[in-house]
PLY file of the C-alpha trace (Angstrom):
ply
format ascii 1.0
element vertex 319
property float x
property float y
property float z
element edge 318
property int vertex1
property int vertex2
end_header
120.44 104.10 106.45
117.85 103.18 103.95
114.22 103.44 103.86
113.55 99.71 104.25
115.86 99.69 107.46
113.69 102.62 108.56
110.47 101.06 107.77
111.39 97.90 109.78
112.26 99.36 112.85
109.30 101.56 112.89
106.94 98.84 112.50
108.94 96.91 115.51
108.44 100.18 117.75
104.87 100.45 116.79
103.89 96.66 117.24
106.07 95.70 119.94
107.94 92.68 118.49
109.95 91.51 115.53
107.51 88.90 114.83
104.70 91.11 114.37
106.50 93.61 112.55
107.58 90.83 110.00
103.93 89.65 109.73
102.65 93.17 109.18
105.50 93.94 106.43
105.08 90.58 104.72
108.88 89.53 105.26
110.73 87.09 107.42
111.82 87.69 110.89
115.47 87.52 109.80
114.74 90.36 107.23
113.39 92.47 110.02
116.28 91.58 112.61
118.93 92.28 109.84
117.48 95.60 109.13
117.41 96.71 112.76
120.89 95.34 113.13
122.15 97.59 110.49
120.68 100.75 111.94
122.21 99.68 115.36
125.62 99.58 113.85
125.38 102.80 112.12
123.89 104.71 114.90
125.93 103.07 117.80
122.64 102.53 119.58
120.81 99.41 120.71
117.47 101.19 119.95
115.57 98.68 121.82
115.87 95.95 124.47
113.78 93.08 125.33
111.32 93.50 128.08
108.30 91.57 129.58
105.67 91.47 127.28
107.80 93.01 124.16
110.14 95.54 123.89
111.54 98.94 125.49
112.86 101.65 123.51
116.37 103.35 124.58
116.07 107.12 124.63
117.88 106.82 121.23
115.36 104.59 119.83
112.53 106.78 121.02
113.98 109.86 119.04
114.69 107.49 116.13
110.95 106.20 115.98
109.69 109.79 116.12
111.92 110.89 113.10
111.88 107.83 111.22
107.80 107.69 111.07
107.95 110.89 109.63
110.67 110.16 107.18
108.72 106.82 106.19
105.59 108.72 106.02
106.89 111.29 103.57
108.34 108.76 101.40
104.96 107.00 101.32
103.09 110.36 100.58
105.66 111.35 97.75
105.05 107.66 96.14
101.48 108.24 96.38
101.37 111.66 94.92
103.75 111.01 92.23
101.49 107.92 91.25
98.47 110.21 91.48
100.15 113.04 89.06
100.98 110.29 86.47
97.57 109.34 85.83
94.17 110.89 85.81
93.11 108.80 88.89
92.55 110.59 92.28
93.77 108.29 94.91
92.42 108.31 98.50
92.94 106.26 101.46
90.16 106.37 104.23
90.20 104.68 107.76
87.12 103.86 109.88
85.94 101.95 112.66
84.78 98.27 111.48
81.18 99.56 111.97
81.98 102.68 109.95
83.71 100.94 107.18
80.82 98.82 106.78
77.91 101.12 107.36
79.13 104.64 106.58
81.98 104.62 104.22
80.22 102.82 101.04
77.59 105.36 100.99
79.64 108.50 101.61
82.31 107.44 99.19
80.16 106.45 96.32
78.37 109.87 96.74
81.73 111.71 96.77
82.96 109.52 94.04
79.85 111.06 91.97
81.39 114.59 92.49
85.17 113.56 92.21
85.68 111.88 88.83
87.99 108.77 88.60
88.23 108.54 92.12
90.25 105.37 93.35
89.51 105.20 97.06
90.92 102.23 99.62
89.36 101.77 102.93
90.99 100.46 106.33
89.02 99.15 108.91
90.87 99.81 112.04
90.80 100.51 115.89
90.23 104.19 117.07
93.49 104.18 118.86
95.48 104.32 115.94
93.63 106.73 113.81
96.33 109.39 114.47
99.05 107.14 113.78
97.83 106.32 110.49
97.64 110.04 109.29
100.78 111.23 110.99
102.70 108.30 108.94
100.44 109.32 105.85
99.12 105.55 105.79
95.60 107.10 105.48
94.53 110.38 104.23
91.30 110.88 106.10
89.73 109.12 109.11
85.94 108.83 109.56
84.81 108.03 112.99
85.86 109.55 116.48
88.15 112.30 116.51
91.94 111.26 117.13
93.53 112.67 120.44
93.76 116.51 119.61
97.22 117.71 118.27
98.19 120.51 115.97
99.35 118.30 113.01
95.51 116.79 112.90
92.26 118.63 111.97
89.09 116.86 112.82
85.87 118.36 111.10
82.44 117.38 112.84
79.87 116.63 110.19
77.19 113.99 111.52
75.48 113.56 114.77
74.32 109.84 115.24
72.08 108.08 117.74
73.10 104.41 118.92
70.06 102.36 120.01
69.69 98.92 122.05
68.23 96.37 119.87
66.67 92.94 120.30
64.43 90.50 118.80
60.51 91.48 118.63
59.83 88.81 121.32
62.65 89.24 123.60
61.68 89.07 127.18
62.95 92.47 127.97
60.90 93.76 124.86
58.18 95.38 126.81
59.98 96.49 129.93
59.98 100.20 130.43
62.89 102.27 131.63
65.39 99.24 131.90
68.32 99.86 134.41
71.60 99.78 132.95
72.26 96.85 135.43
69.77 94.73 133.73
71.58 94.42 130.48
75.06 93.43 131.72
74.33 89.69 131.97
72.46 89.48 128.86
74.13 87.79 125.63
75.58 90.61 123.58
76.14 90.04 119.80
78.60 92.53 118.18
80.72 93.26 115.16
84.36 92.57 114.99
85.25 95.54 117.07
82.24 95.96 119.11
84.36 96.49 122.31
86.76 99.00 121.13
87.17 101.07 124.13
87.59 104.36 121.96
84.08 104.00 120.50
80.67 105.04 121.98
79.54 101.79 121.92
82.64 100.11 123.57
82.47 102.72 126.29
78.86 102.00 126.92
79.24 98.39 127.21
82.21 98.86 129.41
80.54 101.21 131.61
77.66 98.73 132.14
79.92 95.65 132.76
79.91 93.48 129.36
83.06 91.40 129.57
84.68 90.45 126.29
84.48 86.58 127.33
80.61 87.09 127.48
80.24 88.79 124.37
79.91 86.97 120.83
81.78 88.70 118.08
80.47 88.29 114.52
82.40 88.81 111.02
80.26 92.10 110.26
77.93 94.08 112.11
75.14 92.89 109.77
75.71 89.38 110.60
75.43 90.34 114.54
72.23 92.35 113.89
70.75 89.24 111.86
71.64 86.98 114.87
69.79 89.29 117.15
66.76 89.40 114.94
66.88 85.35 115.55
66.67 85.81 119.32
70.11 85.13 120.17
70.89 88.42 122.23
71.20 92.20 122.25
73.34 94.63 120.06
73.97 98.30 119.67
73.27 99.90 116.39
72.97 103.14 114.55
69.37 104.22 114.68
69.35 105.18 110.85
70.85 101.84 109.94
68.14 99.87 111.61
65.08 102.11 111.10
63.57 99.83 108.48
63.97 96.69 110.47
62.48 98.49 113.47
59.60 99.81 111.32
58.97 96.20 109.73
59.23 94.70 113.30
62.23 92.17 112.39
64.06 94.01 115.41
62.75 95.90 118.40
64.24 98.94 120.41
64.57 98.42 124.05
63.91 101.27 126.39
66.85 101.88 128.44
66.97 104.44 131.27
69.97 106.77 131.67
71.88 105.52 128.31
73.57 108.57 126.68
74.09 106.97 123.18
74.43 110.18 121.05
77.65 110.90 119.42
79.44 112.90 116.36
81.01 111.59 113.23
84.50 113.32 112.48
86.53 113.51 109.17
90.01 113.91 110.42
93.08 114.87 108.30
96.48 116.29 108.39
96.17 120.34 108.78
97.22 122.75 106.12
99.42 122.01 103.27
100.25 118.33 104.36
96.59 117.53 103.33
96.25 115.83 99.93
94.06 117.76 97.42
91.76 114.72 97.49
91.60 114.58 101.06
90.74 118.17 101.37
88.13 117.68 98.64
86.56 115.08 100.88
86.84 116.88 104.32
84.86 119.78 102.29
82.33 117.18 101.06
81.35 115.65 104.47
79.81 118.96 105.58
77.40 119.12 102.68
73.96 118.19 102.54
74.59 115.62 99.86
76.88 113.82 102.13
74.45 113.86 105.31
71.78 112.55 102.90
74.22 109.63 101.49
74.99 108.65 105.09
71.45 108.76 106.54
69.87 107.05 103.69
69.82 103.41 104.19
72.16 102.19 101.27
70.72 99.97 98.49
74.28 98.89 97.48
76.96 100.59 95.02
77.58 99.34 91.52
79.95 96.49 91.43
82.74 98.26 89.61
82.97 100.89 92.29
82.76 98.42 95.30
86.01 98.23 96.92
85.95 95.93 100.31
87.69 97.40 103.32
91.15 96.09 104.30
90.68 94.84 108.03
94.12 95.81 109.81
95.03 93.83 112.94
96.93 95.85 115.50
99.49 93.47 117.27
100.70 93.97 120.93
0 1
1 2
2 3
3 4
4 5
5 6
6 7
7 8
8 9
9 10
10 11
11 12
12 13
13 14
14 15
15 16
16 17
17 18
18 19
19 20
20 21
21 22
22 23
23 24
24 25
25 26
26 27
27 28
28 29
29 30
30 31
31 32
32 33
33 34
34 35
35 36
36 37
37 38
38 39
39 40
40 41
41 42
42 43
43 44
44 45
45 46
46 47
47 48
48 49
49 50
50 51
51 52
52 53
53 54
54 55
55 56
56 57
57 58
58 59
59 60
60 61
61 62
62 63
63 64
64 65
65 66
66 67
67 68
68 69
69 70
70 71
71 72
72 73
73 74
74 75
75 76
76 77
77 78
78 79
79 80
80 81
81 82
82 83
83 84
84 85
85 86
86 87
87 88
88 89
89 90
90 91
91 92
92 93
93 94
94 95
95 96
96 97
97 98
98 99
99 100
100 101
101 102
102 103
103 104
104 105
105 106
106 107
107 108
108 109
109 110
110 111
111 112
112 113
113 114
114 115
115 116
116 117
117 118
118 119
119 120
120 121
121 122
122 123
123 124
124 125
125 126
126 127
127 128
128 129
129 130
130 131
131 132
132 133
133 134
134 135
135 136
136 137
137 138
138 139
139 140
140 141
141 142
142 143
143 144
144 145
145 146
146 147
147 148
148 149
149 150
150 151
151 152
152 153
153 154
154 155
155 156
156 157
157 158
158 159
159 160
160 161
161 162
162 163
163 164
164 165
165 166
166 167
167 168
168 169
169 170
170 171
171 172
172 173
173 174
174 175
175 176
176 177
177 178
178 179
179 180
180 181
181 182
182 183
183 184
184 185
185 186
186 187
187 188
188 189
189 190
190 191
191 192
192 193
193 194
194 195
195 196
196 197
197 198
198 199
199 200
200 201
201 202
202 203
203 204
204 205
205 206
206 207
207 208
208 209
209 210
210 211
211 212
212 213
213 214
214 215
215 216
216 217
217 218
218 219
219 220
220 221
221 222
222 223
223 224
224 225
225 226
226 227
227 228
228 229
229 230
230 231
231 232
232 233
233 234
234 235
235 236
236 237
237 238
238 239
239 240
240 241
241 242
242 243
243 244
244 245
245 246
246 247
247 248
248 249
249 250
250 251
251 252
252 253
253 254
254 255
255 256
256 257
257 258
258 259
259 260
260 261
261 262
262 263
263 264
264 265
265 266
266 267
267 268
268 269
269 270
270 271
271 272
272 273
273 274
274 275
275 276
276 277
277 278
278 279
279 280
280 281
281 282
282 283
283 284
284 285
285 286
286 287
287 288
288 289
289 290
290 291
291 292
292 293
293 294
294 295
295 296
296 297
297 298
298 299
299 300
300 301
301 302
302 303
303 304
304 305
305 306
306 307
307 308
308 309
309 310
310 311
311 312
312 313
313 314
314 315
315 316
316 317
317 318
């Protein structure tokens, strides 16, 4: 039994197909199938069978998936710590939502980096549903955004209340309406970032509640691109109030008065609990609760030095 075989099986179990696992791992389907076949022979168990729409794990496969994920995660964490120990650089992997990776992490990590010399931080843009998996498997050190589902192995630290607002172009027909009913928004064009309908985010929950369907919403490569289209009069969007405050002040965007909309939320920094948390992850979890972190996030970013900029890795979750 090798790490390569276990990693292949864990990826198949998580993504639900050999093809998706091969794409995720950057290898051929034959390589993934061969690794799984070797495990089947060694363990004397089919591990999974094909089912409608994907695969179904056997009882033995479910037990292997749980244990193998931990083993692969420990191996990755060990590799990560050895690499960090052999250099003066502090490595950190931070996962967030698409909006968080674009509008929260750059300023937050730049401020943290000023306190943490030689920081090498990678960011992942992922759906909220996989936050817990990334932390347990040690593919991320910290997540920033909604808290993962509560479990003893993960600690979530609340650090910033935020407000979402519905925005439109200044000349939008709904601009001067007072106390708009939620039903009046359902059939408007909605312009969103790549993960604007993620059901585990506050924005996704709100849009689902008012009846916005995926086929009627338009996705843009970034949240900024969607807001630029809104300013041009193409539709409505949701945005962090602190992010669009300057645009509202200048009049390039307008705030809609929506009745009954509860759009206040909390940002959390989540990481493995106790000694399983890396030193750098622990430092970031402490930093997010400081006034310096709050100021960094709430102050509209003017950009970070080019030599410090690390674009987020956008991870597709296959089903």
